[in-house]
N, C-alpha and C positions, 0 to 999 in steps of 0.2 A: 505495498499502499507506499500509496508517495503523498504520506502523512502531510506535508509543507502544502503540497497544488489542493485536496480533499478540502484539511480546515478553512484556508483561505477564500474557497470559493463558497463553499457554503456559508459562510460570515455574512456576506450581503443578503444570502434566502431569509434570513432568521429573522424573526419578531427583535421589539427591543424585548431585551429581558430572554430571550429563549438561549437557547446551547442545543450544542449538538455531545453525543453520547456515547462513549466506545467501551466495551461489558466484553472483558475475558474469562475463559471459564477457568484457568489456572493451567496450573502443571500440565506437561501431555500421558495420556495413560503412561509409556516406556519414560515418564522421569520425577516419577514423585516416590515421596521416600518409604516406598512400603517393599514387604521382599516378594508380593507378586509381583511388584509394577517389575522387578530386577530380571523375577522371572522372563515376565513378557518382555522386556526388549532385549532379552538372550533372543529368545528364537526372532523375534525379528532382525537384531541383526544376521543371526545365523538363513534369513529369508532370503533380505537386502543385499547383503556377502558383506558388508564394512557396519563401523560404528555407526552409531544412532546417538547424534546427541541434539540435533533438534528439540530447540523449544518452539514453535511454533511464534514466537515472539511474544509469550504470555506469563515471561518472568518478567525481574524485575526489570533484568535492561532491557525490555518490549513495552512496560510501561513507559517507561522517565523517555525514551522514545516520542512517545502519545504525550506525553506534560508535556516534554522542550516545542513538540512542535504546534501542541495549542497554545503554549505562551507566549511563544512568536506571531503567530497567527492574532495576537489579541484578545485572548479568552482569559477569563478568570481560572485558574482551574480549581478544582475540587477532585476527589475519590472519595472509593469506600470502599468496601468489603463484607461479605457475609459467606458462612461456611457455615458447611451441613456437609452430612455424612452419609453415604445413597449406595444401595446397595447394586453390584453390579458384576455383570456373566459372564462368561469365557463368551457369548454371544457377544454380550455390549462393547466387551474391551477390544473384539476382534473389527465391528464395525466401525469402533473408532480410530484404529490401526488403519482399516480402509481405507475408510474417511479424510484422512490427511495424507493417505498419498495421491502421486498423481495415475490419472488412466494408464501411461507409460511401463507402470509401475506395481497394478494389480498382479496381481495372479491368476493365472486359469481356475475353473470353478472347483477344479481336485485340489488345482495345489493349494485356494484358501478350504478345503479343507481338510488336507493336510495339515494347513499352519495351523487350525483352528484345535485340529487334534491335540496338535504340538504343544500349543499354550497349554491344553486341557490335561496332559503329562505332566504338563513342568510345575503345574499347580497341587500337581498328586492328586489330580481324578480328582480337586474342590470344581466347581459351578461357577460358584459363589464367593463372590469379595467385596470388601466396606473400600470404597474408598473415599478418602475425606477432598472434598467439593471447596474450592477456595473459587470466586466469582466475583472479580473485580472491575467495579465499576469506576470508568473516569469522566468528569462532564467537562465542560467546556462552557462555557457563560458567558452569557455579552455585557454582562452588569446592565 
C-alpha cells in the first residue's frame, strides 16, 4: 500500500472532523508466540522451501509506517487495541495461510490436502488451538 498517496488523496474527501482508519489483525498465524504457531511455520517453510519471516506489516514496524504517513498527511493520530482469545481449527489455520499466499504460490488441491494433514500431524493430531488475537485500529482524523 502506498500510504502517503492514499492518506493524502483521502483527506479532501472527508468531512470536517472526519477521518480514516487502518485496522490490522495482529501477527500472522505463522509468527505468533505459541507452540502451535511454530509448528505451523515449520510446515509452511517446508511447503515454500525457504524461511518464513513476513509479517504482513501488521507488526509494530508496519503500524509505525501507518502512523508516520497519517501524520505526514496532516491527520491527528490515535490508536486502540482490542485483544481476545479465539478458537482456531487446523482448517482455519490452513485457510489463513493460503489467503496470504499469491495465486502462483498456492499448491494444487492434493497439495493443500497434504499440507493440511502435515499441519494436523505437527500438532499431534489436535484440530483446535487457541489464538491470542490482537486487533489494532489506527485513526487519522482531520481535527
